[in-house]
PDB file with SEQRES, HELIX, SHEET and CRYST1 records, atoms N, CA, C and O in Angstrom:
SEQRES   1 A   59  MET ALA ILE CYS PRO LYS ASN LYS SER SER LYS GLY ARG          
SEQRES   2 A   59  ARG ASP LYS ARG ARG ALA ASN TRP LYS MET ARG VAL PRO          
SEQRES   3 A   59  ASN LEU VAL LYS CYS SER LYS CYS SER GLU LEU MET MET          
SEQRES   4 A   59  PRO HIS ARG VAL CYS LYS ALA CYS GLY SER TYR ASN LYS          
SEQRES   5 A   59  LYS GLU ILE ILE PRO VAL ASP                                  
HELIX    1 AA1 LYS A   11  ARG A   18  1                                   8    
HELIX    2 AA2 ALA A   19  TRP A   21  5                                   3    
SHEET    1 AA1 2 SER A  49  TYR A  50  0                                        
SHEET    2 AA1 2 LYS A  53  GLU A  54 -1                                        
CRYST1    1.000    1.000    1.000  90.00  90.00  90.00 P 1           1          
ATOM      1  N   MET A   1       6.196 -33.999  49.378  1.00  0.00           N  
ATOM      2  CA  MET A   1       6.748 -32.962  50.218  1.00  0.00           C  
ATOM      3  C   MET A   1       6.760 -31.634  49.465  1.00  0.00           C  
ATOM      4  O   MET A   1       6.919 -31.587  48.246  1.00  0.00           O  
ATOM      5  N   ALA A   2       6.591 -30.591  50.207  1.00  0.00           N  
ATOM      6  CA  ALA A   2       6.590 -29.257  49.612  1.00  0.00           C  
ATOM      7  C   ALA A   2       8.024 -28.766  49.417  1.00  0.00           C  
ATOM      8  O   ALA A   2       8.954 -29.242  50.068  1.00  0.00           O  
ATOM      9  N   ILE A   3       8.179 -27.818  48.523  1.00  0.00           N  
ATOM     10  CA  ILE A   3       9.492 -27.231  48.295  1.00  0.00           C  
ATOM     11  C   ILE A   3       9.803 -26.309  49.465  1.00  0.00           C  
ATOM     12  O   ILE A   3       8.997 -25.451  49.825  1.00  0.00           O  
ATOM     13  N   CYS A   4      10.976 -26.496  50.052  1.00  0.00           N  
ATOM     14  CA  CYS A   4      11.350 -25.714  51.223  1.00  0.00           C  
ATOM     15  C   CYS A   4      12.764 -25.174  51.018  1.00  0.00           C  
ATOM     16  O   CYS A   4      13.684 -25.948  50.755  1.00  0.00           O  
ATOM     17  N   PRO A   5      12.951 -23.853  51.135  1.00  0.00           N  
ATOM     18  CA  PRO A   5      14.299 -23.312  50.923  1.00  0.00           C  
ATOM     19  C   PRO A   5      15.268 -23.767  52.013  1.00  0.00           C  
ATOM     20  O   PRO A   5      14.901 -23.884  53.183  1.00  0.00           O  
ATOM     21  N   LYS A   6      16.523 -24.021  51.601  1.00  0.00           N  
ATOM     22  CA  LYS A   6      17.531 -24.489  52.545  1.00  0.00           C  
ATOM     23  C   LYS A   6      17.961 -23.359  53.489  1.00  0.00           C  
ATOM     24  O   LYS A   6      18.116 -23.565  54.692  1.00  0.00           O  
ATOM     25  N   ASN A   7      18.153 -22.147  52.914  1.00  0.00           N  
ATOM     26  CA  ASN A   7      18.567 -20.996  53.714  1.00  0.00           C  
ATOM     27  C   ASN A   7      17.629 -19.830  53.428  1.00  0.00           C  
ATOM     28  O   ASN A   7      16.956 -19.795  52.398  1.00  0.00           O  
ATOM     29  N   LYS A   8      17.596 -18.867  54.366  1.00  0.00           N  
ATOM     30  CA  LYS A   8      16.754 -17.689  54.190  1.00  0.00           C  
ATOM     31  C   LYS A   8      17.360 -16.762  53.142  1.00  0.00           C  
ATOM     32  O   LYS A   8      18.562 -16.497  53.148  1.00  0.00           O  
ATOM     33  N   SER A   9      16.518 -16.279  52.252  1.00  0.00           N  
ATOM     34  CA  SER A   9      16.961 -15.272  51.284  1.00  0.00           C  
ATOM     35  C   SER A   9      16.774 -13.895  51.904  1.00  0.00           C  
ATOM     36  O   SER A   9      15.736 -13.602  52.498  1.00  0.00           O  
ATOM     37  N   SER A  10      17.794 -13.056  51.756  1.00  0.00           N  
ATOM     38  CA  SER A  10      17.706 -11.713  52.328  1.00  0.00           C  
ATOM     39  C   SER A  10      16.725 -10.865  51.524  1.00  0.00           C  
ATOM     40  O   SER A  10      16.359 -11.207  50.400  1.00  0.00           O  
ATOM     41  N   LYS A  11      16.306  -9.749  52.128  1.00  0.00           N  
ATOM     42  CA  LYS A  11      15.363  -8.857  51.441  1.00  0.00           C  
ATOM     43  C   LYS A  11      15.980  -8.260  50.185  1.00  0.00           C  
ATOM     44  O   LYS A  11      15.293  -8.066  49.182  1.00  0.00           O  
ATOM     45  N   GLY A  12      17.285  -7.969  50.242  1.00  0.00           N  
ATOM     46  CA  GLY A  12      17.963  -7.411  49.076  1.00  0.00           C  
ATOM     47  C   GLY A  12      18.008  -8.396  47.918  1.00  0.00           C  
ATOM     48  O   GLY A  12      17.768  -8.015  46.773  1.00  0.00           O  
ATOM     49  N   ARG A  13      18.311  -9.656  48.201  1.00  0.00           N  
ATOM     50  CA  ARG A  13      18.365 -10.678  47.158  1.00  0.00           C  
ATOM     51  C   ARG A  13      16.979 -10.925  46.579  1.00  0.00           C  
ATOM     52  O   ARG A  13      16.823 -11.087  45.368  1.00  0.00           O  
ATOM     53  N   ARG A  14      15.966 -10.952  47.457  1.00  0.00           N  
ATOM     54  CA  ARG A  14      14.581 -11.132  47.020  1.00  0.00           C  
ATOM     55  C   ARG A  14      14.149  -9.983  46.111  1.00  0.00           C  
ATOM     56  O   ARG A  14      13.542 -10.203  45.064  1.00  0.00           O  
ATOM     57  N   ASP A  15      14.470  -8.753  46.525  1.00  0.00           N  
ATOM     58  CA  ASP A  15      14.047  -7.586  45.758  1.00  0.00           C  
ATOM     59  C   ASP A  15      14.792  -7.461  44.438  1.00  0.00           C  
ATOM     60  O   ASP A  15      14.230  -6.960  43.465  1.00  0.00           O  
ATOM     61  N   LYS A  16      16.044  -7.904  44.380  1.00  0.00           N  
ATOM     62  CA  LYS A  16      16.780  -7.907  43.113  1.00  0.00           C  
ATOM     63  C   LYS A  16      16.116  -8.838  42.111  1.00  0.00           C  
ATOM     64  O   LYS A  16      16.047  -8.539  40.919  1.00  0.00           O  
ATOM     65  N   ARG A  17      15.631  -9.962  42.602  1.00  0.00           N  
ATOM     66  CA  ARG A  17      14.964 -10.930  41.730  1.00  0.00           C  
ATOM     67  C   ARG A  17      13.656 -10.370  41.197  1.00  0.00           C  
ATOM     68  O   ARG A  17      13.289 -10.631  40.051  1.00  0.00           O  
ATOM     69  N   ARG A  18      12.951  -9.604  42.018  1.00  0.00           N  
ATOM     70  CA  ARG A  18      11.655  -9.047  41.620  1.00  0.00           C  
ATOM     71  C   ARG A  18      11.769  -7.737  40.849  1.00  0.00           C  
ATOM     72  O   ARG A  18      10.760  -7.220  40.370  1.00  0.00           O  
ATOM     73  N   ALA A  19      12.975  -7.192  40.719  1.00  0.00           N  
ATOM     74  CA  ALA A  19      13.156  -5.885  40.089  1.00  0.00           C  
ATOM     75  C   ALA A  19      12.864  -5.924  38.595  1.00  0.00           C  
ATOM     76  O   ALA A  19      12.596  -4.878  38.003  1.00  0.00           O  
ATOM     77  N   ASN A  20      12.907  -7.098  37.966  1.00  0.00           N  
ATOM     78  CA  ASN A  20      12.715  -7.202  36.521  1.00  0.00           C  
ATOM     79  C   ASN A  20      11.256  -7.327  36.123  1.00  0.00           C  
ATOM     80  O   ASN A  20      10.969  -7.500  34.939  1.00  0.00           O  
ATOM     81  N   TRP A  21      10.322  -7.246  37.062  1.00  0.00           N  
ATOM     82  CA  TRP A  21       8.904  -7.411  36.766  1.00  0.00           C  
ATOM     83  C   TRP A  21       8.194  -6.095  36.509  1.00  0.00           C  
ATOM     84  O   TRP A  21       6.964  -6.059  36.487  1.00  0.00           O  
ATOM     85  N   LYS A  22       8.939  -5.009  36.315  1.00  0.00           N  
ATOM     86  CA  LYS A  22       8.311  -3.703  36.147  1.00  0.00           C  
ATOM     87  C   LYS A  22       7.704  -3.559  34.742  1.00  0.00           C  
ATOM     88  O   LYS A  22       8.141  -4.202  33.788  1.00  0.00           O  
ATOM     89  N   MET A  23       6.707  -2.716  34.652  1.00  0.00           N  
ATOM     90  CA  MET A  23       6.075  -2.423  33.372  1.00  0.00           C  
ATOM     91  C   MET A  23       6.877  -1.336  32.675  1.00  0.00           C  
ATOM     92  O   MET A  23       7.461  -0.475  33.333  1.00  0.00           O  
ATOM     93  N   ARG A  24       6.909  -1.371  31.359  1.00  0.00           N  
ATOM     94  CA  ARG A  24       7.608  -0.354  30.584  1.00  0.00           C  
ATOM     95  C   ARG A  24       6.618   0.452  29.770  1.00  0.00           C  
ATOM     96  O   ARG A  24       5.580  -0.056  29.347  1.00  0.00           O  
ATOM     97  N   VAL A  25       6.949   1.705  29.559  1.00  0.00           N  
ATOM     98  CA  VAL A  25       6.154   2.548  28.680  1.00  0.00           C  
ATOM     99  C   VAL A  25       6.458   2.116  27.249  1.00  0.00           C  
ATOM    100  O   VAL A  25       7.629   1.979  26.895  1.00  0.00           O  
ATOM    101  N   PRO A  26       5.434   1.896  26.409  1.00  0.00           N  
ATOM    102  CA  PRO A  26       5.727   1.460  25.043  1.00  0.00           C  
ATOM    103  C   PRO A  26       6.473   2.538  24.261  1.00  0.00           C  
ATOM    104  O   PRO A  26       6.186   3.729  24.389  1.00  0.00           O  
ATOM    105  N   ASN A  27       7.428   2.101  23.457  1.00  0.00           N  
ATOM    106  CA  ASN A  27       8.204   3.015  22.633  1.00  0.00           C  
ATOM    107  C   ASN A  27       7.345   3.451  21.453  1.00  0.00           C  
ATOM    108  O   ASN A  27       6.899   2.612  20.670  1.00  0.00           O  
ATOM    109  N   LEU A  28       7.109   4.753  21.315  1.00  0.00           N  
ATOM    110  CA  LEU A  28       6.265   5.270  20.250  1.00  0.00           C  
ATOM    111  C   LEU A  28       7.079   6.167  19.335  1.00  0.00           C  
ATOM    112  O   LEU A  28       7.944   6.916  19.788  1.00  0.00           O  
ATOM    113  N   VAL A  29       6.788   6.082  18.026  1.00  0.00           N  
ATOM    114  CA  VAL A  29       7.421   6.941  17.028  1.00  0.00           C  
ATOM    115  C   VAL A  29       6.330   7.600  16.204  1.00  0.00           C  
ATOM    116  O   VAL A  29       5.185   7.149  16.211  1.00  0.00           O  
ATOM    117  N   LYS A  30       6.679   8.666  15.492  1.00  0.00           N  
ATOM    118  CA  LYS A  30       5.704   9.337  14.639  1.00  0.00           C  
ATOM    119  C   LYS A  30       5.597   8.619  13.315  1.00  0.00           C  
ATOM    120  O   LYS A  30       6.601   8.178  12.756  1.00  0.00           O  
ATOM    121  N   CYS A  31       4.381   8.500  12.812  1.00  0.00           N  
ATOM    122  CA  CYS A  31       4.138   7.911  11.492  1.00  0.00           C  
ATOM    123  C   CYS A  31       4.722   8.853  10.443  1.00  0.00           C  
ATOM    124  O   CYS A  31       4.563  10.070  10.536  1.00  0.00           O  
ATOM    125  N   SER A  32       5.394   8.291   9.453  1.00  0.00           N  
ATOM    126  CA  SER A  32       6.028   9.130   8.439  1.00  0.00           C  
ATOM    127  C   SER A  32       5.019   9.732   7.473  1.00  0.00           C  
ATOM    128  O   SER A  32       5.338  10.679   6.753  1.00  0.00           O  
ATOM    129  N   LYS A  33       3.794   9.187   7.450  1.00  0.00           N  
ATOM    130  CA  LYS A  33       2.781   9.695   6.531  1.00  0.00           C  
ATOM    131  C   LYS A  33       1.830  10.682   7.205  1.00  0.00           C  
ATOM    132  O   LYS A  33       1.577  11.759   6.665  1.00  0.00           O  
ATOM    133  N   CYS A  34       1.295  10.326   8.387  1.00  0.00           N  
ATOM    134  CA  CYS A  34       0.280  11.174   9.026  1.00  0.00           C  
ATOM    135  C   CYS A  34       0.757  11.798  10.340  1.00  0.00           C  
ATOM    136  O   CYS A  34       0.012  12.565  10.950  1.00  0.00           O  
ATOM    137  N   SER A  35       1.950  11.498  10.784  1.00  0.00           N  
ATOM    138  CA  SER A  35       2.565  12.034  12.012  1.00  0.00           C  
ATOM    139  C   SER A  35       1.824  11.652  13.291  1.00  0.00           C  
ATOM    140  O   SER A  35       1.980  12.332  14.305  1.00  0.00           O  
ATOM    141  N   GLU A  36       1.029  10.594  13.278  1.00  0.00           N  
ATOM    142  CA  GLU A  36       0.400  10.069  14.496  1.00  0.00           C  
ATOM    143  C   GLU A  36       1.417   9.205  15.228  1.00  0.00           C  
ATOM    144  O   GLU A  36       2.318   8.638  14.609  1.00  0.00           O  
ATOM    145  N   LEU A  37       1.270   9.106  16.547  1.00  0.00           N  
ATOM    146  CA  LEU A  37       2.138   8.227  17.319  1.00  0.00           C  
ATOM    147  C   LEU A  37       1.733   6.777  17.091  1.00  0.00           C  
ATOM    148  O   LEU A  37       0.549   6.439  17.124  1.00  0.00           O  
ATOM    149  N   MET A  38       2.725   5.926  16.861  1.00  0.00           N  
ATOM    150  CA  MET A  38       2.472   4.503  16.604  1.00  0.00           C  
ATOM    151  C   MET A  38       3.655   3.697  17.121  1.00  0.00           C  
ATOM    152  O   MET A  38       4.719   4.250  17.402  1.00  0.00           O  
ATOM    153  N   MET A  39       3.466   2.401  17.244  1.00  0.00           N  
ATOM    154  CA  MET A  39       4.560   1.530  17.650  1.00  0.00           C  
ATOM    155  C   MET A  39       5.448   1.277  16.438  1.00  0.00           C  
ATOM    156  O   MET A  39       4.938   1.126  15.328  1.00  0.00           O  
ATOM    157  N   PRO A  40       6.777   1.227  16.627  1.00  0.00           N  
ATOM    158  CA  PRO A  40       7.664   1.062  15.484  1.00  0.00           C  
ATOM    159  C   PRO A  40       7.529  -0.311  14.826  1.00  0.00           C  
ATOM    160  O   PRO A  40       7.223  -1.299  15.493  1.00  0.00           O  
ATOM    161  N   HIS A  41       7.757  -0.363  13.526  1.00  0.00           N  
ATOM    162  CA  HIS A  41       7.730  -1.582  12.716  1.00  0.00           C  
ATOM    163  C   HIS A  41       6.349  -2.230  12.684  1.00  0.00           C  
ATOM    164  O   HIS A  41       6.232  -3.453  12.604  1.00  0.00           O  
ATOM    165  N   ARG A  42       5.303  -1.403  12.747  1.00  0.00           N  
ATOM    166  CA  ARG A  42       3.928  -1.894  12.663  1.00  0.00           C  
ATOM    167  C   ARG A  42       3.126  -0.955  11.781  1.00  0.00           C  
ATOM    168  O   ARG A  42       3.508   0.198  11.579  1.00  0.00           O  
ATOM    169  N   VAL A  43       2.020  -1.448  11.260  1.00  0.00           N  
ATOM    170  CA  VAL A  43       1.140  -0.626  10.432  1.00  0.00           C  
ATOM    171  C   VAL A  43       0.480   0.428  11.313  1.00  0.00           C  
ATOM    172  O   VAL A  43       0.045   0.135  12.427  1.00  0.00           O  
ATOM    173  N   CYS A  44       0.409   1.653  10.807  1.00  0.00           N  
ATOM    174  CA  CYS A  44      -0.209   2.753  11.544  1.00  0.00           C  
ATOM    175  C   CYS A  44      -1.709   2.516  11.614  1.00  0.00           C  
ATOM    176  O   CYS A  44      -2.342   2.208  10.604  1.00  0.00           O  
ATOM    177  N   LYS A  45      -2.282   2.659  12.815  1.00  0.00           N  
ATOM    178  CA  LYS A  45      -3.721   2.443  12.978  1.00  0.00           C  
ATOM    179  C   LYS A  45      -4.536   3.605  12.444  1.00  0.00           C  
ATOM    180  O   LYS A  45      -5.705   3.435  12.098  1.00  0.00           O  
ATOM    181  N   ALA A  46      -3.929   4.795  12.371  1.00  0.00           N  
ATOM    182  CA  ALA A  46      -4.665   5.975  11.935  1.00  0.00           C  
ATOM    183  C   ALA A  46      -4.830   6.014  10.414  1.00  0.00           C  
ATOM    184  O   ALA A  46      -5.926   6.265   9.914  1.00  0.00           O  
ATOM    185  N   CYS A  47      -3.735   5.764   9.676  1.00  0.00           N  
ATOM    186  CA  CYS A  47      -3.814   5.886   8.217  1.00  0.00           C  
ATOM    187  C   CYS A  47      -3.632   4.561   7.483  1.00  0.00           C  
ATOM    188  O   CYS A  47      -3.842   4.511   6.271  1.00  0.00           O  
ATOM    189  N   GLY A  48      -3.251   3.488   8.171  1.00  0.00           N  
ATOM    190  CA  GLY A  48      -3.121   2.174   7.545  1.00  0.00           C  
ATOM    191  C   GLY A  48      -1.893   2.030   6.668  1.00  0.00           C  
ATOM    192  O   GLY A  48      -1.873   1.186   5.772  1.00  0.00           O  
ATOM    193  N   SER A  49      -0.865   2.840   6.906  1.00  0.00           N  
ATOM    194  CA  SER A  49       0.322   2.767   6.053  1.00  0.00           C  
ATOM    195  C   SER A  49       1.507   2.228   6.846  1.00  0.00           C  
ATOM    196  O   SER A  49       1.558   2.305   8.074  1.00  0.00           O  
ATOM    197  N   TYR A  50       2.459   1.677   6.090  1.00  0.00           N  
ATOM    198  CA  TYR A  50       3.720   1.222   6.651  1.00  0.00           C  
ATOM    199  C   TYR A  50       4.810   1.607   5.665  1.00  0.00           C  
ATOM    200  O   TYR A  50       4.736   1.263   4.486  1.00  0.00           O  
ATOM    201  N   ASN A  51       5.812   2.314   6.142  1.00  0.00           N  
ATOM    202  CA  ASN A  51       6.927   2.763   5.317  1.00  0.00           C  
ATOM    203  C   ASN A  51       6.431   3.593   4.125  1.00  0.00           C  
ATOM    204  O   ASN A  51       6.884   3.406   2.996  1.00  0.00           O  
ATOM    205  N   LYS A  52       5.495   4.513   4.394  1.00  0.00           N  
ATOM    206  CA  LYS A  52       4.903   5.437   3.418  1.00  0.00           C  
ATOM    207  C   LYS A  52       4.099   4.734   2.325  1.00  0.00           C  
ATOM    208  O   LYS A  52       3.784   5.350   1.307  1.00  0.00           O  
ATOM    209  N   LYS A  53       3.763   3.459   2.516  1.00  0.00           N  
ATOM    210  CA  LYS A  53       2.933   2.721   1.557  1.00  0.00           C  
ATOM    211  C   LYS A  53       1.641   2.323   2.249  1.00  0.00           C  
ATOM    212  O   LYS A  53       1.663   1.887   3.400  1.00  0.00           O  
ATOM    213  N   GLU A  54       0.518   2.466   1.562  1.00  0.00           N  
ATOM    214  CA  GLU A  54      -0.761   2.106   2.144  1.00  0.00           C  
ATOM    215  C   GLU A  54      -0.915   0.584   2.127  1.00  0.00           C  
ATOM    216  O   GLU A  54      -0.894  -0.045   1.068  1.00  0.00           O  
ATOM    217  N   ILE A  55      -1.066   0.019   3.293  1.00  0.00           N  
ATOM    218  CA  ILE A  55      -1.191  -1.434   3.438  1.00  0.00           C  
ATOM    219  C   ILE A  55      -2.650  -1.807   3.643  1.00  0.00           C  
ATOM    220  O   ILE A  55      -3.157  -2.725   3.000  1.00  0.00           O  
ATOM    221  N   ILE A  56      -3.327  -1.092   4.542  1.00  0.00           N  
ATOM    222  CA  ILE A  56      -4.720  -1.370   4.875  1.00  0.00           C  
ATOM    223  C   ILE A  56      -5.549  -0.152   4.489  1.00  0.00           C  
ATOM    224  O   ILE A  56      -5.265   0.950   4.958  1.00  0.00           O  
ATOM    225  N   PRO A  57      -6.562  -0.318   3.650  1.00  0.00           N  
ATOM    226  CA  PRO A  57      -7.412   0.842   3.331  1.00  0.00           C  
ATOM    227  C   PRO A  57      -8.241   1.260   4.544  1.00  0.00           C  
ATOM    228  O   PRO A  57      -8.966   0.448   5.117  1.00  0.00           O  
ATOM    229  N   VAL A  58      -8.130   2.531   4.931  1.00  0.00           N  
ATOM    230  CA  VAL A  58      -8.843   3.064   6.078  1.00  0.00           C  
ATOM    231  C   VAL A  58      -9.890   4.054   5.581  1.00  0.00           C  
ATOM    232  O   VAL A  58      -9.603   4.915   4.749  1.00  0.00           O  
ATOM    233  N   ASP A  59     -11.115   3.919   6.105  1.00  0.00           N  
ATOM    234  CA  ASP A  59     -12.196   4.812   5.662  1.00  0.00           C  
ATOM    235  C   ASP A  59     -12.047   6.191   6.225  1.00  0.00           C  
ATOM    236  O   ASP A  59     -12.872   7.062   5.951  1.00  0.00           O  
TER     237      ASP A  59                                                      
END                                                                             
């Protein structure tokens, strides 16, 4: 047997449940070494540094 709801869900209740599926803009911060925008707590893609230390050598 298929799943069948016992009572009808109102549009407001349905929409409240779906309200958490929105996309968010990623939080960006400036790199402390090169001032490029990057995601926090990650290695900078532009200069390869994290916390003012070079982690990945970038050409």
